[in-house]
C-alpha positions as CSV (number, residue, x, y, z in Angstrom):
1,X,-2.0,16.7,-40.8
2,X,1.1,14.8,-41.7
3,X,1.3,12.0,-44.2
4,X,3.8,10.2,-42.0
5,X,4.7,12.1,-38.8
6,X,7.7,9.8,-38.0
7,X,9.1,10.0,-41.5
8,X,8.5,13.7,-41.7
9,X,10.9,14.3,-38.8
10,X,13.5,12.0,-40.3
11,X,13.7,13.6,-43.8
12,X,13.1,17.0,-45.3
13,X,9.6,17.9,-46.3
14,X,9.1,18.2,-50.1
15,X,5.5,19.6,-49.8
16,X,3.6,21.4,-47.0
17,X,-0.1,22.4,-47.5
18,X,-1.1,24.9,-44.8
19,X,-4.8,25.7,-44.3
20,X,-5.2,25.7,-48.1
21,X,-8.6,27.1,-49.1
22,X,-10.1,27.8,-52.5
23,X,-13.4,29.6,-53.1
24,X,-15.0,30.9,-56.2
25,X,-18.1,33.0,-56.9
26,X,-20.7,32.3,-59.6
27,X,-24.3,33.2,-60.3
28,X,-25.5,31.1,-57.4
29,X,-23.1,32.6,-54.9
30,X,-19.8,31.5,-53.3
31,X,-18.6,27.9,-53.7
32,X,-16.0,26.4,-51.5
33,X,-13.9,24.0,-53.6
34,X,-11.2,23.3,-51.0
35,X,-11.6,24.0,-47.3
36,X,-8.6,24.3,-44.9
37,X,-6.5,21.5,-46.3
38,X,-3.4,20.5,-44.3
39,X,-0.8,17.8,-45.0
40,X,2.9,17.3,-45.5
41,X,4.8,15.0,-47.9
42,X,8.4,14.0,-47.0
43,X,11.0,14.1,-49.8
44,X,11.1,10.9,-51.8
45,X,7.6,9.8,-50.7
46,X,4.7,8.8,-53.0
47,X,1.2,10.1,-52.3
48,X,-2.1,9.4,-53.9
49,X,-4.9,12.0,-53.8
50,X,-8.3,10.2,-54.3
51,X,-11.9,11.3,-54.3
52,X,-15.0,11.4,-56.4
53,X,-15.3,13.5,-59.5
54,X,-15.7,17.1,-58.4
55,X,-14.3,16.6,-55.0
56,X,-11.5,19.1,-55.5
57,X,-8.5,16.8,-56.0
58,X,-7.4,18.2,-59.4
59,X,-7.9,21.8,-58.0
60,X,-5.6,20.8,-55.1
61,X,-2.9,19.5,-57.5
62,X,-3.1,22.7,-59.6
63,X,-2.6,24.8,-56.4
64,X,0.3,22.6,-55.4
65,X,1.9,23.3,-58.8
66,X,1.2,27.1,-58.6
67,X,-1.0,26.9,-61.6
68,X,-3.8,28.5,-59.6
69,X,-3.9,30.7,-56.5
70,X,-5.7,29.9,-53.3
71,X,-8.2,32.1,-51.5
72,X,-6.2,31.6,-48.3
73,X,-3.5,29.4,-47.0
74,X,-0.4,28.4,-48.8
75,X,1.9,25.6,-50.2
76,X,5.6,25.2,-49.5
77,X,7.7,23.3,-52.1
78,X,11.1,22.3,-50.7
79,X,10.6,25.0,-48.0
80,X,9.7,27.8,-50.5
81,X,6.4,29.5,-50.0
82,X,4.8,29.2,-53.4
83,X,2.4,32.1,-53.1
84,X,4.9,34.5,-51.6
85,X,6.3,34.5,-55.2
86,X,4.9,36.4,-58.1
87,X,3.7,34.6,-61.3
88,X,7.2,34.6,-62.8
89,X,8.7,33.3,-59.6
90,X,6.3,30.5,-59.5
91,X,7.0,29.6,-63.2
92,X,10.7,29.6,-62.4
93,X,10.2,27.3,-59.4
94,X,8.1,24.9,-61.6
95,X,10.9,24.9,-64.2
96,X,13.5,24.1,-61.6
97,X,11.7,21.6,-59.4
98,X,8.6,20.2,-61.0
99,X,7.5,17.7,-63.7
100,X,3.8,17.4,-64.6
101,X,1.9,14.6,-66.3
102,X,-1.6,15.4,-67.5
103,X,-4.6,13.2,-68.3
104,X,-4.8,14.7,-71.8
105,X,-1.0,14.5,-72.5
106,X,-0.7,18.3,-73.3
107,X,1.8,17.6,-76.1
108,X,2.4,20.3,-78.7
109,X,1.0,19.0,-82.0
110,X,3.4,21.0,-84.2
111,X,6.4,19.4,-82.5
112,X,7.8,15.9,-82.9
113,X,8.1,13.5,-79.9
114,X,11.8,14.5,-79.7
115,X,11.1,18.2,-79.9
116,X,8.3,17.9,-77.2
117,X,10.8,16.3,-74.8
118,X,13.6,18.7,-75.7
119,X,11.4,21.7,-74.9
120,X,11.8,21.9,-71.1
121,X,15.5,21.4,-71.5
122,X,15.8,24.2,-74.0
123,X,13.8,26.5,-71.8
124,X,16.3,26.1,-69.1
125,X,19.2,26.6,-71.5
126,X,20.6,23.0,-71.6
127,X,23.3,22.7,-74.3
128,X,22.7,18.9,-74.6
129,X,19.0,18.9,-74.9
130,X,18.7,16.8,-78.1
131,X,20.9,14.0,-76.8
132,X,19.2,13.9,-73.3
133,X,15.7,13.9,-74.9
134,X,16.6,11.1,-77.3
135,X,18.0,9.1,-74.5
136,X,14.9,9.6,-72.4
137,X,12.6,8.6,-75.3
138,X,14.7,5.5,-75.6
139,X,14.2,4.8,-71.9
140,X,10.4,4.9,-72.4
141,X,10.6,2.6,-75.4
142,X,10.1,5.2,-78.1
143,X,13.5,5.3,-79.8
144,X,11.8,4.5,-83.1
145,X,9.2,7.3,-82.8
146,X,11.4,10.3,-82.1
147,X,10.5,12.0,-85.4
148,X,6.7,11.3,-85.2
149,X,4.2,14.0,-84.4
150,X,1.6,13.3,-81.7
151,X,-1.3,12.9,-84.2
152,X,0.5,9.8,-85.6
153,X,0.9,8.2,-82.2
154,X,-1.4,6.2,-80.0
155,X,-2.7,7.4,-76.7
156,X,-0.2,5.2,-74.8
157,X,2.7,6.4,-76.9
158,X,1.7,10.0,-76.4
159,X,1.5,9.5,-72.6
160,X,5.0,7.9,-72.7
161,X,6.2,11.0,-74.5
162,X,4.6,13.1,-71.7
163,X,6.4,10.9,-69.1
164,X,9.7,11.4,-70.9
165,X,9.1,15.2,-71.0
166,X,8.2,15.2,-67.3
167,X,11.3,13.2,-66.2
168,X,13.9,14.5,-68.6
169,X,14.9,17.4,-66.4
170,X,15.2,15.1,-63.4
171,X,12.9,17.2,-61.2
172,X,12.7,16.5,-57.5
173,X,8.9,16.7,-57.6
174,X,6.5,14.9,-60.0
175,X,2.8,15.6,-60.2
176,X,0.4,13.4,-62.2
177,X,-3.3,14.2,-62.8
178,X,-5.3,11.1,-63.7
179,X,-2.4,10.0,-66.1
180,X,-4.4,6.9,-67.2
181,X,-7.8,8.6,-67.6
182,X,-7.5,8.7,-71.4
183,X,-6.1,5.2,-71.8
184,X,-7.6,1.7,-72.0
185,X,-6.9,-0.6,-69.0
186,X,-4.0,-2.5,-70.4
187,X,-2.2,0.6,-71.8
188,X,-2.9,2.5,-68.6
189,X,-1.4,-0.3,-66.5
190,X,1.8,-0.2,-68.6
191,X,2.1,3.6,-68.3
192,X,1.6,3.4,-64.5
193,X,4.3,0.7,-64.2
194,X,6.7,2.9,-66.2
195,X,5.9,6.0,-64.2
196,X,6.6,4.3,-60.9
197,X,9.8,2.7,-62.3
198,X,11.1,6.0,-63.5
199,X,10.2,7.6,-60.2
200,X,12.1,5.0,-58.2
201,X,15.1,5.5,-60.5
202,X,15.1,9.3,-60.1
203,X,14.2,9.1,-56.3
204,X,11.7,12.0,-56.8
205,X,8.6,12.8,-54.8
206,X,5.5,11.7,-56.6
207,X,2.0,13.1,-56.0
208,X,-0.7,11.3,-58.1
209,X,-4.3,12.3,-58.5
210,X,-6.4,9.2,-59.4
211,X,-9.9,7.8,-59.0
212,X,-8.4,4.2,-59.2
213,X,-7.9,2.7,-55.8
214,X,-5.6,0.0,-57.2
215,X,-3.3,2.7,-58.5
216,X,-3.5,4.6,-55.3
217,X,-2.6,1.5,-53.3
218,X,0.8,1.5,-55.1
219,X,1.7,4.8,-53.3
220,X,3.1,4.9,-49.9
221,X,0.3,7.2,-48.6
222,X,-3.2,8.2,-49.6
223,X,-5.4,11.1,-48.8
224,X,-9.1,11.3,-49.6
225,X,-10.8,14.5,-50.6
226,X,-14.6,14.8,-50.4
227,X,-16.5,18.0,-51.0
228,X,-13.3,20.0,-50.7
229,X,-12.3,18.5,-47.3
230,X,-9.7,16.1,-46.2
231,X,-11.8,13.3,-44.8
232,X,-9.4,10.5,-44.3
233,X,-6.1,10.6,-42.5
234,X,-3.2,9.7,-44.8
235,X,-1.6,6.3,-44.1
236,X,1.9,5.2,-44.7
């Protein structure tokens, strides 16, 4: 199932999900979390994945990032079969192509804001990591907080650090998992505004998991997951 069939033929595909299925076994037997999910996302598009809690949407995003492995099916990122790669290969692909924003920020508490944003640049061997990280923190309005540790920052400030870290490497793909879930309404709205603004500037492909239909409406397309199935055709 294509997010936008006409656009998909006009531009390269950033993401392809092919018959993606995830099953787990517990004391009660086998549980199907995702069942034969198919969709594509053209490069530069914005896609919201919505659904009730427990529907499988965060599992889907984790599979798309190669943070988990499917029972069957696969994901292609920029034409590369994610699960044809070993764990190191998937990690390398994430480093090269993917930024990730989590609901719980996932900042390292022993690092300052600047050091948290520098980290992905240093991991890829960037010689100008400090200057790039400082500039990115300035872009998200935290130039006065570069030396602060996460525990001394508000939730909104921590999420802006997380946005800076996700965007600083200028990845072609950005995944966000309920990025406002830990924030109050006003702070969450400001963070979402900033995320979409940065995404437009960088011309990246954005995939956003959210339970908020107003946030989803800001994306070019939406898919709905219910009980592990794609139940609503994506719309442009």
